[in-house]
Structures are given as C-alpha cells and as structure tokens.
C-alpha positions in Angstrom: -3.8 2.8 15.8 -0.2 3.3 14.4 1.9 0.2 13.6 4.7 -0.6 16.1 8.2 -1.0 14.9 8.0 -4.7 15.6 4.8 -5.1 13.5 6.3 -3.0 10.7 9.4 -5.3 10.6 7.1 -8.3 10.3 5.1 -6.7 7.5 8.3 -5.7 5.6 9.4 -9.3 5.7 6.0 -10.5 4.4 6.0 -7.8 1.7 9.5 -8.5 0.4 8.3 -11.0 -2.3 5.1 -9.2 -3.3 4.7 -7.7 -6.7 3.0 -4.2 -7.1 -0.7 -4.5 -7.6 -1.5 -0.9 -8.1 0.4 1.6 -10.3 0.0 5.3 -10.0 1.3 7.4 -12.9 0.9 11.0 -14.1 -2.8 11.4 -13.3 -2.1 10.8 -9.6 -4.9 9.6 -7.3 -7.8 9.5 -9.8 -11.2 8.0 -8.8 -10.3 4.7 -10.6 -7.0 4.4 -8.8 -8.7 5.0 -5.4 -11.3 2.3 -6.1 -8.7 -0.2 -7.2 -6.5 0.7 -4.1 -9.5 0.1 -1.8 -10.4 -3.1 -3.4 -6.8 -4.4 -3.3 -6.4 -3.4 0.4 -9.6 -5.1 1.3 -8.6 -8.3 -0.5 -4.9 -8.5 0.3 -4.4 -6.2 3.4 -0.7 -5.7 2.6 0.1 -4.5 -0.9 2.9 -2.8 -2.9 2.1 0.3 -4.9 4.3 1.4 -7.8 4.7 5.2 -8.3 5.7 6.2 -11.8 6.6 9.8 -10.8 10.2 11.0 -11.3 10.3 13.7 -8.6 11.1 12.3 -5.1 9.2 15.0 -3.2 6.1 14.6 -5.3 6.2 10.8 -4.8 6.4 11.3 -1.0 3.5 13.7 -1.0 1.4 11.3 -3.1 2.1 8.5 -0.7 1.0 10.7 2.2 -2.2 11.6 0.4 -2.8 8.0 -0.6 -2.5 6.8 3.0 -4.7 9.6 4.3 -7.4 9.1 1.8 -7.4 5.3 2.0 -7.0 5.1 5.8 -4.0 2.9 5.5 -0.5 2.8 7.1 2.8 3.2 5.2 5.0 0.3 6.1 8.0 1.1 3.9 8.8 3.4 1.0 11.9 2.5 -1.2 12.4 4.4 -4.4 9.3 4.2 -6.5 7.6 1.4 -4.5 5.5 1.9 -1.4 4.4 -1.0 0.9 1.1 -0.2 2.6 -1.2 -2.0 5.0 -4.8 -1.8 6.1 -6.6 -4.5 8.0 -9.5 -5.9 6.1 -13.0 -5.9 7.7 -13.6 -9.5 6.7 -10.2 -11.1 5.9 -10.3 -13.8 3.2 -7.8 -16.6 3.8 -7.5 -17.2 0.0 -6.6 -13.6 -0.9 -4.9 -12.1 2.2 -1.1 -11.7 2.1 -1.0 -12.0 5.8 -2.9 -15.2 6.3 -1.0 -17.4 3.8 
C-alpha cells in the first residue's frame, strides 16, 4: 500500500534528525548491503541510506532497485541521502524510530 502525502510528510519530519545507518558505495547492492538493509528496516522501520555514487541518474536507479528488492517505500531523496520506510513485522519500542 503506497504512502499517502500526509503520511510521507509525517515520516519526513521524523526522519529529519536521523543519521544514515546504511552506506552504499561502488559495489552497489551486494548481498551484505541487502542483509544489513533488511535488518535495519526490521529494527528501525524508518532509516536513512547514504549513497556514495557521484552520478545522479545512477543514484536514482539504485534507490529504485533498493526499494523494489527490499519491499520498502521511498519517503524522500535529497542529494546522496534517501529516507526509506518499511513497517516491521514485530515493532520493537526500544529500536523503532517511529515509536519513540
């Protein structure tokens, strides 16, 4: 179910003070990056991903592939930072960025 504009706005405000928890560099979406991304999304639900890729079009394609492979929603993409969201199956109050 796609995020509504109102929900995206609320998530953007929550994500404003977050630091990137996953960094993707020249190797792209390797198996290790995907595992870490899935773990971070399950723990925190709302995370920032830093993309260390110079080409804007390549970054955009990588974010699209990342969202498709991880079944997550892109909330916002600014420069080399993407804010993504996926609801956890069992949210943990201590780790979730949404329940704090």
